[in-house]
C-alpha angles and dihedrals in degrees: 000000000000088000091058093048096058116117101228093187089065091045092049093048091048090048092053094043096049088055089052089050091055093042092047091052090048090055087060086081096063109016094100094055101036128059094203092051091049091051092050091046095052092043092054094044091057092074119358098091097036090056092042091052089048090055090049088056091049090057094047099077094121098077101182095044090049093051094042094053099035095098095050097038100043118004097051094046090046094052093045095047093042091056092046093049093049092047091051088049090053093046090049091053089051095050093045089055096244091140095137091064096035091123090063091057098047125106097282097178135001090212099046106094118234114231108304099006092091089087093058091051091044090053090053092052095045092048091050094048100038099088090057098036094055090058092063114099114245089000094160092056093046092047089053091053091048090047093056094044092046089078089073094065126077092197089071098079139118095303105111084353085273097157094051093041090057101036097045095040094093089064092049093048092046088052091052093053095040117091110214092174093077113091111238123195111231111220120203088254091057091045092052091046090050093049089047089066089076098059091036091056092041092054092044090051090054091050097050092046092047090049091051099246105167119241087233089076091066092057091076089216106109147034125277093259094047088050090056096257107128097173110076092203091058090047091054092047093049091047093051091047089048091057092046091052092045093052090041090059091047087057091046093050092050092050101040105035117091122238091214125102109263136156090284091059095074092047091049092054091060106038099131095065088051091049093046096048110027096085091064089053093045088055088065089063092066091077095042094054091061089066095051117075101171110092095211091049091051092055091046091051091049090049094050092043090051091052091051093047094048095046096047099041090051093059118120093243092056090047091050090050092051092047090049092052093048092045091049091049092051091047089053093049105037136051115240113277116256114254 
């Protein structure tokens, strides 16, 4: 019965997006040296996390269960993986002989997410806050206003993933209120509008790169000034356009993605193991890139490697292993819940 009740459109979108997450992080290796890689990187970062966060909101309808399990499902894995990542960073600095700058590689803060772990911490915060947030009238609109204005404040940065928690919250809240279980007929006008998001985003990507907008701005993790945007008016404009593109791609995904079970469905059912573990696999690419001098071949290798990582880390056995590790860690930390 549970099998029949799955929303495969959500699974398929999550499967596609988690691949784009892995591919986008792979492009980190070459985006500074290669114009094509930089363009792909900025294009993907326009929408992949806004839509992913929206889908997380869609699957958070059970408020009390989400709040009750938030610590065990998200906070504990975040703390454990954040410590592991920082220790590996420290060990890497030691073995590479970077002892003079060893202080820069140490565990600087337990609550500052390392690389991709901001999303796990953000999910914990959103799940904890959601029962109260959804009681606020017009909360999606107010969260949008706060998200735009947040770029003015330096205190909203990567500590506790505060900047991303605030700026991406409108997508999470919209997902919570949006009902993806209702079948919606896609007219030819909707289909054309959805397809149009590809050239619109492509052209906008060319414009922001040509105008020298730093890629840092599309990380959602810092103020306008820290992103390299000195003019507040430009920062506001870019933020508003960013939200429009994010919601545009949510619309496009809903219209264009199939509700049938396809190869993406299995991947979409196991996205967290991919998210938790892919960065360690991506790190292995650093060495491989030094042996490839052709830019097009580098992008192709990153693409193929991203497919392999996504497919293998989304397997049921890997998911079971990750769940077992998280469950064992929680069993070690917490007393059994009262019946």
